[in-house]
N, CA, C and O atoms as CSV, one atom per row, in Angstrom:
chain,resi,resn,atom,element,x,y,z
A,1,VAL,N,N,-18.077,13.248,2.916
A,1,VAL,CA,C,-17.468,12.158,2.266
A,1,VAL,C,C,-17.863,10.852,3.071
A,1,VAL,O,O,-17.380,10.642,4.183
A,2,GLN,N,N,-18.700,10.037,2.511
A,2,GLN,CA,C,-19.185,8.927,3.170
A,2,GLN,C,C,-18.227,7.732,3.200
A,2,GLN,O,O,-18.112,6.977,4.165
A,3,GLN,N,N,-17.524,7.632,2.003
A,3,GLN,CA,C,-16.674,6.431,1.786
A,3,GLN,C,C,-15.719,6.754,0.713
A,3,GLN,O,O,-16.011,7.569,-0.163
A,4,LEU,N,N,-14.499,6.095,0.755
A,4,LEU,CA,C,-13.505,6.207,-0.263
A,4,LEU,C,C,-13.007,4.834,-0.615
A,4,LEU,O,O,-12.631,4.059,0.264
A,5,ALA,N,N,-12.999,4.523,-1.892
A,5,ALA,CA,C,-12.462,3.201,-2.294
A,5,ALA,C,C,-11.390,3.446,-3.332
A,5,ALA,O,O,-11.561,4.277,-4.224
A,6,LEU,N,N,-10.326,2.753,-3.227
A,6,LEU,CA,C,-9.208,2.759,-4.160
A,6,LEU,C,C,-8.963,1.391,-4.772
A,6,LEU,O,O,-9.147,0.379,-4.096
A,7,ARG,N,N,-8.553,1.331,-6.029
A,7,ARG,CA,C,-8.046,0.120,-6.603
A,7,ARG,C,C,-7.004,0.416,-7.644
A,7,ARG,O,O,-7.078,1.396,-8.385
A,8,ARG,N,N,-6.028,-0.469,-7.675
A,8,ARG,CA,C,-4.886,-0.291,-8.521
A,8,ARG,C,C,-5.275,-0.566,-10.010
A,8,ARG,O,O,-6.038,-1.497,-10.267
A,9,ILE,N,N,-4.776,0.209,-10.968
A,9,ILE,CA,C,-4.962,0.087,-12.299
A,9,ILE,C,C,-3.823,-0.754,-12.883
A,9,ILE,O,O,-2.717,-0.225,-12.996
A,10,GLY,N,N,-4.006,-1.995,-13.255
A,10,GLY,CA,C,-2.951,-2.797,-13.814
A,10,GLY,C,C,-1.857,-3.073,-12.788
A,10,GLY,O,O,-2.147,-3.255,-11.605
A,11,ASP,N,N,-0.601,-3.105,-13.232
A,11,ASP,CA,C,0.501,-3.367,-12.471
A,11,ASP,C,C,1.374,-2.242,-12.087
A,11,ASP,O,O,2.370,-2.410,-11.383
A,12,GLY,N,N,0.977,-1.008,-12.580
A,12,GLY,CA,C,1.795,0.148,-12.379
A,12,GLY,C,C,1.511,0.960,-11.108
A,12,GLY,O,O,1.118,0.398,-10.086
A,13,ASN,N,N,1.700,2.211,-11.171
A,13,ASN,CA,C,1.425,3.144,-10.010
A,13,ASN,C,C,0.140,3.859,-10.163
A,13,ASN,O,O,-0.069,4.845,-9.457
A,14,GLY,N,N,-0.738,3.457,-11.015
A,14,GLY,CA,C,-2.000,4.149,-11.306
A,14,GLY,C,C,-3.142,3.530,-10.415
A,14,GLY,O,O,-3.174,2.331,-10.140
A,15,TYR,N,N,-4.073,4.445,-9.987
A,15,TYR,CA,C,-5.172,4.073,-9.088
A,15,TYR,C,C,-6.478,4.730,-9.535
A,15,TYR,O,O,-6.478,5.842,-10.063
A,16,GLU,N,N,-7.539,4.058,-9.324
A,16,GLU,CA,C,-8.834,4.567,-9.469
A,16,GLU,C,C,-9.397,4.919,-8.148
A,16,GLU,O,O,-9.257,4.105,-7.236
A,17,ALA,N,N,-9.977,5.958,-7.948
A,17,ALA,CA,C,-10.727,6.353,-6.752
A,17,ALA,C,C,-12.189,6.576,-6.947
A,17,ALA,O,O,-12.633,7.151,-7.941
A,18,ARG,N,N,-12.906,6.124,-6.005
A,18,ARG,CA,C,-14.366,6.383,-6.042
A,18,ARG,C,C,-14.748,6.847,-4.673
A,18,ARG,O,O,-14.587,6.113,-3.697
A,19,ALA,N,N,-15.259,8.074,-4.578
A,19,ALA,CA,C,-15.769,8.649,-3.279
A,19,ALA,C,C,-17.259,8.724,-3.338
A,19,ALA,O,O,-17.862,9.097,-4.344
A,20,THR,N,N,-17.828,8.359,-2.229
A,20,THR,CA,C,-19.341,8.539,-2.144
A,20,THR,C,C,-19.570,9.732,-1.270
A,20,THR,O,O,-19.153,9.784,-0.113
A,21,LEU,N,N,-20.276,10.736,-1.883
A,21,LEU,CA,C,-20.570,12.021,-1.227
A,21,LEU,C,C,-21.967,12.022,-0.833
A,21,LEU,O,O,-22.819,11.545,-1.582
A,22,THR,N,N,-22.271,12.550,0.347
A,22,THR,CA,C,-23.704,12.723,0.788
A,22,THR,C,C,-23.779,14.117,1.498
A,22,THR,O,O,-22.809,14.688,1.996
A,23,GLN,N,N,-25.083,14.594,1.476
A,23,GLN,CA,C,-25.321,15.806,2.294
A,23,GLN,C,C,-26.745,15.795,2.718
A,23,GLN,O,O,-27.620,15.315,1.997
A,24,ASN,N,N,-26.986,16.319,3.883
A,24,ASN,CA,C,-28.349,16.467,4.392
A,24,ASN,C,C,-28.582,17.752,5.030
A,24,ASN,O,O,-29.671,17.993,5.550
A,25,LEU,N,N,-27.577,18.640,5.023
A,25,LEU,CA,C,-27.853,19.992,5.648
A,25,LEU,C,C,-28.772,20.951,4.820
A,25,LEU,O,O,-29.520,21.766,5.359
A,26,ARG,N,N,-28.657,20.790,3.495
A,26,ARG,CA,C,-29.493,21.686,2.608
A,26,ARG,C,C,-30.503,20.802,1.928
A,26,ARG,O,O,-30.426,20.623,0.713
A,27,LYS,N,N,-31.418,20.257,2.630
A,27,LYS,CA,C,-32.321,19.273,2.072
A,27,LYS,C,C,-33.071,19.801,0.847
A,27,LYS,O,O,-33.748,20.827,0.914
A,28,GLY,N,N,-32.944,19.102,-0.243
A,28,GLY,CA,C,-33.560,19.392,-1.478
A,28,GLY,C,C,-32.743,20.344,-2.375
A,28,GLY,O,O,-33.059,20.535,-3.550
A,29,GLU,N,N,-31.689,20.931,-1.791
A,29,GLU,CA,C,-30.874,21.904,-2.547
A,29,GLU,C,C,-29.683,21.196,-3.119
A,29,GLU,O,O,-29.183,20.202,-2.594
A,30,THR,N,N,-29.272,21.735,-4.176
A,30,THR,CA,C,-27.988,21.166,-4.963
A,30,THR,C,C,-26.777,21.637,-4.200
A,30,THR,O,O,-26.650,22.819,-3.880
A,31,THR,N,N,-25.908,20.731,-3.917
A,31,THR,CA,C,-24.533,21.013,-3.373
A,31,THR,C,C,-23.579,20.783,-4.603
A,31,THR,O,O,-23.617,19.792,-5.332
A,32,SER,N,N,-22.737,21.822,-4.720
A,32,SER,CA,C,-21.811,21.621,-5.854
A,32,SER,C,C,-20.451,22.273,-5.524
A,32,SER,O,O,-20.356,23.130,-4.645
A,33,GLY,N,N,-19.407,21.844,-6.252
A,33,GLY,CA,C,-18.032,22.302,-6.026
A,33,GLY,C,C,-17.013,21.481,-6.596
A,33,GLY,O,O,-17.294,20.891,-7.639
A,34,SER,N,N,-15.825,21.332,-6.073
A,34,SER,CA,C,-14.682,20.581,-6.640
A,34,SER,C,C,-14.129,19.800,-5.448
A,34,SER,O,O,-14.227,20.147,-4.271
A,35,ALA,N,N,-13.492,18.618,-5.944
A,35,ALA,CA,C,-12.828,17.763,-5.022
A,35,ALA,C,C,-11.368,17.673,-5.360
A,35,ALA,O,O,-11.021,17.605,-6.539
A,36,GLY,N,N,-10.483,17.669,-4.360
A,36,GLY,CA,C,-9.096,17.427,-4.548
A,36,GLY,C,C,-8.650,16.216,-3.757
A,36,GLY,O,O,-9.289,15.815,-2.783
A,37,ILE,N,N,-7.565,15.653,-4.184
A,37,ILE,CA,C,-6.958,14.534,-3.526
A,37,ILE,C,C,-5.555,14.849,-3.095
A,37,ILE,O,O,-4.784,15.395,-3.883
A,38,ARG,N,N,-5.206,14.539,-1.920
A,38,ARG,CA,C,-3.764,14.593,-1.470
A,38,ARG,C,C,-3.382,13.311,-0.937
A,38,ARG,O,O,-4.106,12.721,-0.134
A,39,VAL,N,N,-2.233,12.826,-1.359
A,39,VAL,CA,C,-1.787,11.501,-0.863
A,39,VAL,C,C,-0.462,11.801,-0.113
A,39,VAL,O,O,0.465,12.445,-0.604
A,40,GLU,N,N,-0.476,11.239,1.191
A,40,GLU,CA,C,0.674,11.440,2.092
A,40,GLU,C,C,1.341,10.118,2.297
A,40,GLU,O,O,0.695,9.070,2.306
A,41,GLY,N,N,2.696,10.172,2.470
A,41,GLY,CA,C,3.433,8.981,2.658
A,41,GLY,C,C,4.872,9.220,2.697
A,41,GLY,O,O,5.307,10.296,3.109
A,42,MET,N,N,5.725,8.174,2.247
A,42,MET,CA,C,7.139,8.316,2.369
A,42,MET,C,C,7.799,8.187,0.947
A,42,MET,O,O,7.424,7.367,0.110
A,43,LEU,N,N,8.811,9.077,0.769
A,43,LEU,CA,C,9.600,8.987,-0.351
A,43,LEU,C,C,11.084,9.206,-0.026
A,43,LEU,O,O,11.461,10.267,0.470
A,44,LYS,N,N,11.948,8.173,-0.314
A,44,LYS,CA,C,13.319,8.311,-0.053
A,44,LYS,C,C,13.584,8.611,1.404
A,44,LYS,O,O,14.477,9.401,1.709
A,45,GLY,N,N,12.810,7.985,2.354
A,45,GLY,CA,C,13.064,8.157,3.716
A,45,GLY,C,C,12.500,9.418,4.361
A,45,GLY,O,O,12.696,9.640,5.556
A,46,SER,N,N,11.782,10.269,3.564
A,46,SER,CA,C,11.185,11.514,4.086
A,46,SER,C,C,9.729,11.559,3.944
A,46,SER,O,O,9.203,10.943,3.017
A,47,LEU,N,N,9.041,12.222,4.765
A,47,LEU,CA,C,7.563,12.373,4.662
A,47,LEU,C,C,7.352,13.294,3.513
A,47,LEU,O,O,8.052,14.296,3.368
A,48,LYS,N,N,6.365,12.955,2.670
A,48,LYS,CA,C,6.100,13.668,1.437
A,48,LYS,C,C,4.599,13.660,1.212
A,48,LYS,O,O,3.954,12.666,1.546
A,49,SER,N,N,3.995,14.739,0.651
A,49,SER,CA,C,2.585,14.746,0.240
A,49,SER,C,C,2.578,15.153,-1.152
A,49,SER,O,O,3.407,15.968,-1.558
A,50,PHE,N,N,1.628,14.601,-1.974
A,50,PHE,CA,C,1.350,15.040,-3.363
A,50,PHE,C,C,-0.087,15.472,-3.419
A,50,PHE,O,O,-1.014,14.845,-2.907
A,51,GLU,N,N,-0.190,16.596,-4.085
A,51,GLU,CA,C,-1.476,17.190,-4.239
A,51,GLU,C,C,-2.082,16.712,-5.615
A,51,GLU,O,O,-1.360,16.119,-6.417
A,52,TRP,N,N,-3.385,16.965,-5.881
A,52,TRP,CA,C,-4.060,16.544,-7.038
A,52,TRP,C,C,-3.366,16.898,-8.354
A,52,TRP,O,O,-3.250,16.122,-9.302
A,53,SER,N,N,-2.885,18.246,-8.301
A,53,SER,CA,C,-2.184,18.808,-9.543
A,53,SER,C,C,-0.944,18.017,-9.860
A,53,SER,O,O,-0.526,17.987,-11.017
A,54,GLU,N,N,-0.366,17.407,-8.936
A,54,GLU,CA,C,0.871,16.640,-9.179
A,54,GLU,C,C,0.574,15.088,-9.583
A,54,GLU,O,O,1.389,14.382,-10.177
A,55,LEU,N,N,-0.628,14.701,-9.195
A,55,LEU,CA,C,-0.977,13.285,-9.376
A,55,LEU,C,C,-1.754,12.992,-10.694
A,55,LEU,O,O,-1.633,11.916,-11.280
A,56,ALA,N,N,-2.574,14.022,-11.143
A,56,ALA,CA,C,-3.448,13.862,-12.178
A,56,ALA,C,C,-2.610,13.746,-13.496
A,56,ALA,O,O,-1.619,14.439,-13.726
A,57,GLN,N,N,-3.113,12.801,-14.327
A,57,GLN,CA,C,-2.351,12.629,-15.639
A,57,GLN,C,C,-2.805,13.581,-16.762
A,57,GLN,O,O,-2.074,13.764,-17.736
A,58,ARG,N,N,-3.989,14.184,-16.642
A,58,ARG,CA,C,-4.476,15.190,-17.616
A,58,ARG,C,C,-3.894,16.527,-17.103
A,58,ARG,O,O,-3.925,16.873,-15.922
A,59,LYS,N,N,-3.373,17.225,-18.095
A,59,LYS,CA,C,-2.878,18.586,-17.761
A,59,LYS,C,C,-3.599,19.563,-18.624
A,59,LYS,O,O,-3.725,19.291,-19.818
A,60,PRO,N,N,-4.093,20.690,-18.140
A,60,PRO,CA,C,-3.931,21.011,-16.700
A,60,PRO,C,C,-4.815,20.165,-15.796
A,60,PRO,O,O,-5.845,19.629,-16.205
A,61,ALA,N,N,-4.396,20.075,-14.627
A,61,ALA,CA,C,-5.091,19.067,-13.685
A,61,ALA,C,C,-6.221,19.836,-13.101
A,61,ALA,O,O,-6.072,20.600,-12.147
A,62,GLN,N,N,-7.418,19.605,-13.730
A,62,GLN,CA,C,-8.656,20.174,-13.213
A,62,GLN,C,C,-9.221,19.270,-12.204
A,62,GLN,O,O,-9.361,18.064,-12.409
A,63,ALA,N,N,-9.552,19.876,-11.082
A,63,ALA,CA,C,-10.075,18.915,-9.998
A,63,ALA,C,C,-11.481,18.379,-10.423
A,63,ALA,O,O,-12.226,19.064,-11.124
A,64,PRO,N,N,-11.822,17.135,-9.979
A,64,PRO,CA,C,-13.115,16.623,-10.212
A,64,PRO,C,C,-14.281,17.508,-9.658
A,64,PRO,O,O,-14.164,18.006,-8.538
A,65,GLU,N,N,-15.269,17.690,-10.320
A,65,GLU,CA,C,-16.364,18.549,-9.909
A,65,GLU,C,C,-17.543,17.631,-9.471
A,65,GLU,O,O,-17.742,16.547,-10.019
A,66,PHE,N,N,-18.337,18.125,-8.435
A,66,PHE,CA,C,-19.552,17.480,-8.013
A,66,PHE,C,C,-20.748,18.339,-7.984
A,66,PHE,O,O,-20.629,19.552,-7.808
A,67,SER,N,N,-21.903,17.771,-8.150
A,67,SER,CA,C,-23.111,18.536,-8.105
A,67,SER,C,C,-24.253,17.509,-7.784
A,67,SER,O,O,-24.554,16.671,-8.635
A,68,PHE,N,N,-24.875,17.555,-6.607
A,68,PHE,CA,C,-25.866,16.623,-6.285
A,68,PHE,C,C,-26.909,17.138,-5.182
A,68,PHE,O,O,-26.619,18.117,-4.494
A,69,LYS,N,N,-27.964,16.555,-5.044
A,69,LYS,CA,C,-28.937,16.957,-3.982
A,69,LYS,C,C,-28.774,16.077,-2.718
A,69,LYS,O,O,-28.749,16.591,-1.600
A,70,TYR,N,N,-28.661,14.723,-2.915
A,70,TYR,CA,C,-28.618,13.830,-1.803
A,70,TYR,C,C,-27.310,13.056,-1.717
A,70,TYR,O,O,-26.685,13.012,-0.658
A,71,PHE,N,N,-26.884,12.435,-2.839
A,71,PHE,CA,C,-25.586,11.751,-2.857
A,71,PHE,C,C,-25.060,11.739,-4.329
A,71,PHE,O,O,-25.779,12.007,-5.291
A,72,GLN,N,N,-23.725,11.399,-4.417
A,72,GLN,CA,C,-23.058,11.236,-5.696
A,72,GLN,C,C,-21.855,10.354,-5.532
A,72,GLN,O,O,-21.158,10.459,-4.523
A,73,GLU,N,N,-21.593,9.526,-6.439
A,73,GLU,CA,C,-20.316,8.847,-6.557
A,73,GLU,C,C,-19.440,9.620,-7.470
A,73,GLU,O,O,-19.811,9.937,-8.600
A,74,LEU,N,N,-18.225,9.939,-6.962
A,74,LEU,CA,C,-17.276,10.721,-7.714
A,74,LEU,C,C,-16.099,9.947,-8.026
A,74,LEU,O,O,-15.429,9.448,-7.122
A,75,ASP,N,N,-15.773,9.800,-9.369
A,75,ASP,CA,C,-14.674,9.015,-9.846
A,75,ASP,C,C,-13.534,9.909,-10.337
A,75,ASP,O,O,-13.698,10.988,-10.905
A,76,ALA,N,N,-12.308,9.310,-10.038
A,76,ALA,CA,C,-11.087,9.928,-10.525
A,76,ALA,C,C,-10.004,8.890,-10.527
A,76,ALA,O,O,-10.097,7.819,-9.927
A,77,SER,N,N,-8.974,9.273,-11.238
A,77,SER,CA,C,-7.856,8.398,-11.308
A,77,SER,C,C,-6.499,9.265,-11.270
A,77,SER,O,O,-6.450,10.419,-11.695
A,78,PHE,N,N,-5.482,8.630,-10.754
A,78,PHE,CA,C,-4.221,9.283,-10.544
A,78,PHE,C,C,-3.029,8.339,-10.575
A,78,PHE,O,O,-3.243,7.129,-10.503
A,79,VAL,N,N,-1.803,8.798,-10.676
A,79,VAL,CA,C,-0.700,7.971,-10.629
A,79,VAL,C,C,0.293,8.528,-9.584
A,79,VAL,O,O,0.549,9.727,-9.475
A,80,LEU,N,N,0.835,7.531,-8.815
A,80,LEU,CA,C,1.769,7.855,-7.721
A,80,LEU,C,C,3.168,7.897,-8.322
A,80,LEU,O,O,3.419,7.136,-9.256
A,81,PRO,N,N,4.072,8.704,-7.870
A,81,PRO,CA,C,5.480,8.727,-8.265
A,81,PRO,C,C,6.221,7.445,-7.897
A,81,PRO,O,O,5.906,6.875,-6.852
A,82,ASP,N,N,7.191,6.944,-8.683
A,82,ASP,CA,C,7.977,5.817,-8.493
A,82,ASP,C,C,8.614,5.991,-7.090
A,82,ASP,O,O,8.954,7.113,-6.715
A,83,GLY,N,N,8.765,4.985,-6.376
A,83,GLY,CA,C,9.345,4.989,-5.042
A,83,GLY,C,C,8.620,5.549,-3.876
A,83,GLY,O,O,9.146,5.579,-2.764
A,84,PHE,N,N,7.411,5.997,-4.108
A,84,PHE,CA,C,6.552,6.615,-3.178
A,84,PHE,C,C,5.745,5.596,-2.407
A,84,PHE,O,O,5.074,4.777,-3.035
A,85,THR,N,N,5.765,5.593,-1.123
A,85,THR,CA,C,4.920,4.610,-0.266
A,85,THR,C,C,3.862,5.409,0.457
A,85,THR,O,O,4.115,6.111,1.436
A,86,PRO,N,N,2.567,5.253,-0.120
A,86,PRO,CA,C,1.444,6.024,0.501
A,86,PRO,C,C,0.996,5.421,1.855
A,86,PRO,O,O,1.020,4.206,2.052
A,87,ASN,N,N,0.601,6.288,2.747
A,87,ASN,CA,C,0.067,5.802,3.961
A,87,ASN,C,C,-1.287,6.470,4.319
A,87,ASN,O,O,-1.981,5.954,5.195
A,88,ARG,N,N,-1.703,7.624,3.662
A,88,ARG,CA,C,-2.925,8.186,3.932
A,88,ARG,C,C,-3.367,9.033,2.664
A,88,ARG,O,O,-2.557,9.615,1.942
A,89,VAL,N,N,-4.654,9.037,2.485
A,89,VAL,CA,C,-5.186,9.771,1.298
A,89,VAL,C,C,-6.248,10.819,1.910
A,89,VAL,O,O,-7.080,10.458,2.742
A,90,VAL,N,N,-6.170,11.971,1.498
A,90,VAL,CA,C,-7.035,13.020,1.979
A,90,VAL,C,C,-7.940,13.639,0.876
A,90,VAL,O,O,-7.435,14.113,-0.141
A,91,LEU,N,N,-9.297,13.629,1.090
A,91,LEU,CA,C,-10.140,14.274,0.130
A,91,LEU,C,C,-10.323,15.716,0.607
A,91,LEU,O,O,-10.539,15.920,1.801
A,92,VAL,N,N,-10.252,16.660,-0.209
A,92,VAL,CA,C,-10.513,18.011,0.072
A,92,VAL,C,C,-11.579,18.490,-0.788
A,92,VAL,O,O,-11.405,18.588,-2.003
A,93,MET,N,N,-12.706,18.804,-0.208
A,93,MET,CA,C,-13.972,19.184,-0.731
A,93,MET,C,C,-14.123,20.745,-0.678
A,93,MET,O,O,-14.022,21.337,0.397
A,94,LYS,N,N,-14.351,21.361,-1.786
A,94,LYS,CA,C,-14.526,22.845,-1.870
A,94,LYS,C,C,-15.839,23.106,-2.417
A,94,LYS,O,O,-16.032,22.798,-3.593
A,95,SER,N,N,-16.837,23.666,-1.690
A,95,SER,CA,C,-18.149,23.890,-2.186
A,95,SER,C,C,-18.120,25.283,-3.024
A,95,SER,O,O,-17.272,26.157,-2.843
A,96,ALA,N,N,-19.100,25.347,-3.898
A,96,ALA,CA,C,-19.241,26.640,-4.594
A,96,ALA,C,C,-19.527,27.813,-3.726
A,96,ALA,O,O,-19.281,28.960,-4.100
A,97,GLN,N,N,-20.071,27.517,-2.512
A,97,GLN,CA,C,-20.361,28.614,-1.550
A,97,GLN,C,C,-19.111,29.031,-0.805
A,97,GLN,O,O,-19.149,29.984,-0.027
A,98,GLY,N,N,-17.987,28.329,-1.029
A,98,GLY,CA,C,-16.717,28.702,-0.404
A,98,GLY,C,C,-16.294,27.945,0.838
A,98,GLY,O,O,-15.252,28.221,1.433
A,99,ASP,N,N,-17.183,26.914,1.243
A,99,ASP,CA,C,-16.863,26.090,2.388
A,99,ASP,C,C,-15.790,25.089,1.982
A,99,ASP,O,O,-15.718,24.727,0.808
A,100,GLN,N,N,-14.962,24.633,2.898
A,100,GLN,CA,C,-14.001,23.625,2.647
A,100,GLN,C,C,-14.032,22.550,3.686
A,100,GLN,O,O,-14.136,22.837,4.879
A,101,PHE,N,N,-13.940,21.281,3.245
A,101,PHE,CA,C,-14.029,20.232,4.140
A,101,PHE,C,C,-12.920,19.195,3.690
A,101,PHE,O,O,-12.725,18.954,2.498
A,102,GLU,N,N,-12.180,18.572,4.752
A,102,GLU,CA,C,-11.202,17.591,4.428
A,102,GLU,C,C,-11.625,16.297,5.258
A,102,GLU,O,O,-12.120,16.376,6.382
A,103,ARG,N,N,-11.395,15.167,4.631
A,103,ARG,CA,C,-11.530,13.859,5.373
A,103,ARG,C,C,-10.379,12.969,4.918
A,103,ARG,O,O,-10.105,12.792,3.731
A,104,SER,N,N,-9.745,12.438,5.906
A,104,SER,CA,C,-8.627,11.559,5.578
A,104,SER,C,C,-8.969,10.089,5.820
A,104,SER,O,O,-9.772,9.766,6.696
A,105,PHE,N,N,-8.356,9.207,5.039
A,105,PHE,CA,C,-8.602,7.735,5.143
A,105,PHE,C,C,-7.190,7.116,5.114
A,105,PHE,O,O,-6.316,7.534,4.354
A,106,PRO,N,N,-7.004,6.061,6.010
A,106,PRO,CA,C,-5.754,5.310,5.924
A,106,PRO,C,C,-5.734,4.588,4.557
A,106,PRO,O,O,-6.750,4.032,4.140
A,107,TRP,N,N,-4.523,4.598,3.829
A,107,TRP,CA,C,-4.414,4.002,2.547
A,107,TRP,C,C,-4.894,2.578,2.510
A,107,TRP,O,O,-5.705,2.221,1.655
A,108,ASP,N,N,-4.421,1.768,3.404
A,108,ASP,CA,C,-4.821,0.329,3.464
A,108,ASP,C,C,-6.368,0.246,3.649
A,108,ASP,O,O,-6.947,-0.659,3.049
A,109,GLN,N,N,-7.072,1.081,4.401
A,109,GLN,CA,C,-8.455,0.979,4.499
A,109,GLN,C,C,-9.117,1.299,3.116
A,109,GLN,O,O,-9.964,0.547,2.633
A,110,ALA,N,N,-8.718,2.386,2.534
A,110,ALA,CA,C,-9.271,2.685,1.130
A,110,ALA,C,C,-9.146,1.595,0.170
A,110,ALA,O,O,-10.067,1.320,-0.600
A,111,LEU,N,N,-7.948,0.913,0.189
A,111,LEU,CA,C,-7.650,-0.216,-0.771
A,111,LEU,C,C,-8.583,-1.468,-0.368
A,111,LEU,O,O,-9.076,-2.195,-1.231
A,112,ALA,N,N,-8.772,-1.650,0.940
A,112,ALA,CA,C,-9.617,-2.758,1.334
A,112,ALA,C,C,-11.047,-2.471,0.883
A,112,ALA,O,O,-11.707,-3.370,0.361
A,113,THR,N,N,-11.544,-1.255,1.065
A,113,THR,CA,C,-12.907,-0.875,0.525
A,113,THR,C,C,-13.001,-1.062,-0.942
A,113,THR,O,O,-14.026,-1.543,-1.425
A,114,GLY,N,N,-12.007,-0.717,-1.673
A,114,GLY,CA,C,-11.953,-0.832,-3.184
A,114,GLY,C,C,-11.813,-2.322,-3.575
A,114,GLY,O,O,-12.096,-2.608,-4.739
A,115,ALA,N,N,-11.425,-3.267,-2.771
A,115,ALA,CA,C,-11.339,-4.613,-3.086
A,115,ALA,C,C,-12.733,-5.241,-3.317
A,115,ALA,O,O,-12.856,-6.235,-4.033
A,116,ASP,N,N,-13.743,-4.672,-2.726
A,116,ASP,CA,C,-15.152,-5.078,-2.871
A,116,ASP,C,C,-15.566,-4.767,-4.250
A,116,ASP,O,O,-15.585,-3.574,-4.554
A,117,GLU,N,N,-15.901,-5.640,-5.135
A,117,GLU,CA,C,-16.310,-5.303,-6.517
A,117,GLU,C,C,-17.699,-4.666,-6.547
A,117,GLU,O,O,-18.052,-4.087,-7.574
A,118,HIS,N,N,-18.497,-4.733,-5.503
A,118,HIS,CA,C,-19.853,-4.132,-5.446
A,118,HIS,C,C,-19.620,-2.560,-5.492
A,118,HIS,O,O,-20.470,-1.812,-5.974
A,119,VAL,N,N,-18.528,-2.144,-5.010
A,119,VAL,CA,C,-18.205,-0.655,-4.904
A,119,VAL,C,C,-18.189,-0.081,-6.369
A,119,VAL,O,O,-18.622,1.047,-6.607
A,120,TRP,N,N,-17.696,-0.865,-7.292
A,120,TRP,CA,C,-17.449,-0.388,-8.622
A,120,TRP,C,C,-18.663,-0.614,-9.635
A,120,TRP,O,O,-18.596,-0.258,-10.812
A,121,LYS,N,N,-19.705,-1.198,-9.109
A,121,LYS,CA,C,-20.855,-1.481,-9.982
A,121,LYS,C,C,-21.879,-0.458,-9.956
A,121,LYS,O,O,-22.892,-0.580,-10.645
């Protein structure tokens, strides 16, 4: 996961996410799998984390899939629960070969990256 950008959808609790995925271990080969999102933060004074299945608006919540040779931009959207204050977002990448990789980003950093309109073009 090279980069993660977040931006709010309207005035509600909805967000768009764009992750830039890269790989160079299997040169010329296709890397495929699925991506999950976990958002960690505070809810009613307690630490809480929400998994992709709880955040996705489409049910059943199928994780976004990826398939690329060199790089891919992966888009997803989700809605945070009312009263939840996020502080970190974690991307969980699961390859078709069974490998799993996680990368976390501070929430404010991902929002700052998403503020750049070039990210969304």
